[in-house]
N, C-alpha and C positions, 0 to 999 in steps of 0.2 A: 081286445078277444081274446079268450084262454084258448089256449089249446095240451091235448095234452099226450105224448111220443109217444106209448106204448115198442118198449124197446125198443128207448131211442141211443143208448148207451150200444150199438150196432151200427154199419158199415151204412146201409140207410138210416136208419136212425137217429145217427150224430149229424145228417146231410141235412133234415129235415125240421133238426134242434136246430145247423144249424142257420140258417136258411129264414127259419116262422124268429129266432131272438131278431136278424138281422131289417128282419121286418114290421120287428117292433113290437110284438103280440106278444099276454103273459105266456112264458109257457111251462110247461110240465112232464118229464117228463120217467120212464123207470126203468130200474136194472133191476136184472140179477143177483145176478154175481156186484159187481160194484159199476157204480155212479165214472158217466162220463162223464167230458173233461170242459166242458163248454159249461164255466162261472153261471154266467145269468141266467141259467138254466135251474127250478125247482127239479132234483132226482129226487123218487120213493122207490125203496125197494119192493117187490114183486114178486106171490111167484104166482103162475098164473090158473097153481094146477088149484090154487086159496080165493076159493068162490067167494066167501069175509073177504077176504084182504082187495080183490078184485072190485071190489064193490066199497071197502071205506077207502078205497086211495080215487077212486072214478068220487066219490062224493064230497071228500076232503078239497081236489081239487075243483071241480064244479066246474065243467068242463066244455065252452058250447061247439069245439069237434075235437074226434080223438079219431088220429090214426093208427090201428093197432097195424105194427113195424115187425115183431112180434121174432122171431122166429129157433120156434121145435124141435125141429127135425123130425122124423118119424115118432118123437115119445105125442102119441093120441090125444095124453090127457096130459099138453100143450099146443099143440098147434092143434089137431081138436077143436077137442074138451075147451079151452082156453076161450079158444074163441066165443066160442058159445058163450061164459059167462062177461069177458068184453061187451060181444054184442048183448044181452042183459042188463049190466048195468048202464049201457048207453042209451036202453030204453028206460029205463026207468029214472033214466035225469034229461029225457027230450033229448036227448041233442048229438047235436052230426056223427057218422058213424063209415069212414072210411074202412076196410078189408086192403090187406095186401094180402095176393096171393102170386098163386106165380105158373109156369111155363106147366109144373109137375104135374098138374089135372089132367096132363095126354097121353094119349099111350104113341103118338107120332106116325098112327095108321095115315092120315088126311095128308095132304100136299104144302099146307096149310088151314093152320085155326087163326077166324072171328069170330069174334065178342061172343055169338050166339048158338056156337057150337059145346054140346052137355060136357060135360068132365066124362071123360073112360081113364081112371087112372090102374096104372101096372104095377107100381110097387109101391108099399109101406105109405112112405111121406105126400105124394099123387097122391093118398087111400085121402090119404087125413086131412090136405088143402082143399081137397074136393071137400069132405065131409063139411068144412070149414065153409065153406061157400056156402052152401045146401043151406049150415045154420044162420046166417047171416041175412040173406035173405029171408030167414023167414017170419027171425026175428025184428028185422028191421026194414019193410019194404023201404025206405028211404036209403039202405045207406047205399053206400057202391063198394065194387068189390073188383081191382084194377090189376087186373096177369101180367105181372110181367117177368124177362130174362132172366140170365146169366149180370149181372151190377159194376163194370168197373170205376171205377176213378182213381185219376191222380194217385197211383199202386198201390196204393191200402186195402185193394179187393184182398179175397183170397184165388180167385180167378191168379193176379196181377201178380200174385206172395208166391204163389205156387209154380206160375210160369222163374220169378225170378230164382230161385231154391233147384226147380230139374234144370238151371241152363249153365249153375255157376255148381251142381253135380252135390251140393248141402244136401242137397237128400232125395232116394230113390222111385221112384216110379213111372210117366210115363205119360202127353196127351196123345188126345185120343182120336185121330182123325176124322172115324163116322160118325158121332157122335157131335148134332148142328143143334146149333143156339142164334139167338136173334138180339143177342146185348146191345144189354143201354149205358148210356152212361150217369151216372148216384144223382148228378150234379141237376142234368135236366130231367128224372125219374120225381125225382124230389119235388123240382118245382113243380111238374101236370098234376105230384100227389098236395099238389095247398090251392092248385087253378081248381081241382076237381069239391076239395070240400071247404070254400067256400065258393060253394055256387049251390041250388042246385037239381044235377044231375045223383041220375040213382039209376042201379042197376048195373051192370060189366061194362068197365075200358081197360083194352088192353095198352100197354105202355113195356113197345118195344125198339129196341130198331128195326131200322130196314133193312140192312146188311143182317143175312143168316150166316154163320162162318163154323168150325168147327171147333172144338175148341182145342185140334192142333193149333189152328191158323190163330185164335185171340194169342196166344202165348209165343208166333211169329212174329204178330204185330205188336208184343206187347214188351219183348226177348230187340229192337227194330228201332220202337220210341226211345227208352233206355242207355242202345248202345252193346247190348251183349252181343254175342255170341247162334242168331236162332241153328244151328245145325247142333251143337250142342245139347239142340232140347229132343229128349230122346219118347222120340211114337210110338201106337199101338194103336188098336179099333176093344172098342167095347168089346162089336160083337161075341169075341172071345176070350173074355174078361170076364168074371162071374159078380160085378161091379149091375148091380137092379136100376132098373132104368129101360127110359123111353129114348131107342136112340138119336129121330132127326126131330122137331118138332118145334116148327116155326110158327111162331104169333104175326097175323094181322094185325098190323094196327095201323092203319088205313083210312076206319071211320073215326076211329077213336085221332086218327091224331086230325084228319079234316077240322071237328070240333076244340079245338084246343087254341089257343095262343100260346102255349111251350113246345117248343121245335123239342122230338127225339132226334136224337143223331143217330149215323148210321157205325159202324165200330170203324171201316177201310176213314170213315171222316174223324175221329176226334181220338182216334188211332193210324195215325197217319202213317204215314215209308215203305205201303208194303202196297205192286199191284193187287184189284182181289182176281182173281182166278176163276177162270171159263171155262164152266163146266164141269168144276171140280166134283168136292165133294162138300165143301162148303157155302156153293154157293154164291154172287153176287149180283144187286141189285139194279131192279130192272129200271126202263126210262121212267114208268109212273110211278117208283118207286116200292115196288112190289119186290119183295127173293122169286128171286125163277121156279119154276117147281124142281122137282127134284131128282136124278137122272132116272131114263124111259125101263132100263129096270130092277129103278128099287121097288121096296112092296109098302103098296098103296092101296088103301081104300076107297068103297066104288063116293058118289062124286059124295052123294051122306050117309057119311060113313061119320060116325063121331057125334050122330043129334044133334044137328047142324041147323038153325033153321033161317028160314030168311028172314024170317023181321028183325027190324034196324034195332041195335042201340038203341041206352037215350038218348033225352033232344037232348045236345049242348050244350056246356055250362056256360052259364050268364055269368059273369061277376058282379062283386058286389061289394057297392062304392065304398061304403063306409068299410067292408078286410079285403083291399087289397093284395090276392094270393105273392107270395113274397116273392125279391125274385130269384134267379139260381148264380144271378151274379162272375 
């Protein structure tokens, strides 16, 4: 089977390529500036702003499965329009598409966000990701939109590198105590994406860890794991800064997790070494695997805020005997 990873030289993309090669798939991957390090993959330079280029690369690769793990930030022409170009090319080839999205599509008005919640972005990056989701689902009803959160693993993520730089004093800045997310390990996320890719599932999946932590708490976990002095990590409040975006966004992945064989670990499991806070800004894993509600005095929307529907997500992925998903290793 031939698979194509759009954005294969990025952090998530590189892990997707590694797992695909390990599973024995013919693997192609795109890059914007320089190819990744996996020598077993066929690398293609690709500018997602170039419609003809997207069509040409995908036609040359002729993949059965495409995972769009590209990251264009708030650049609408890449993040939103680029996703449209990939979806159009996939539709023309009749191949399967899994589009990686983000918790940035939400405002943070709700205690937590299920798969049925409609995007309500509050800043440009979230708006671009939300537009991409809508386009993908309209152009390819059989596609999957997989929302995720902060991606961590093996010291190579931007979050881990930032914690190191701040703890060693090589970079100025602060980690926010009021910026809450549900981190996921890159190996778990990639394995879940491949499992979904080799199924007939469609619709929205949430692929985030069960532990809600602040960026500051995440930095402490990284520092403890790597033998750094967590006391040297500077902290601050995002609400008091000029950094755009929502403060507290907790993806509820329980329904998606129940339909997957791949287990999505929480930050307190894959970054052990510090006890979870009880009742603090970050929250901790509850007995059912859900993160607890935010403090009672925190702003929140009504039960129906965010356009959430009681309609359940798509049925559980069914594994293909001919193309089992790669192992997380």
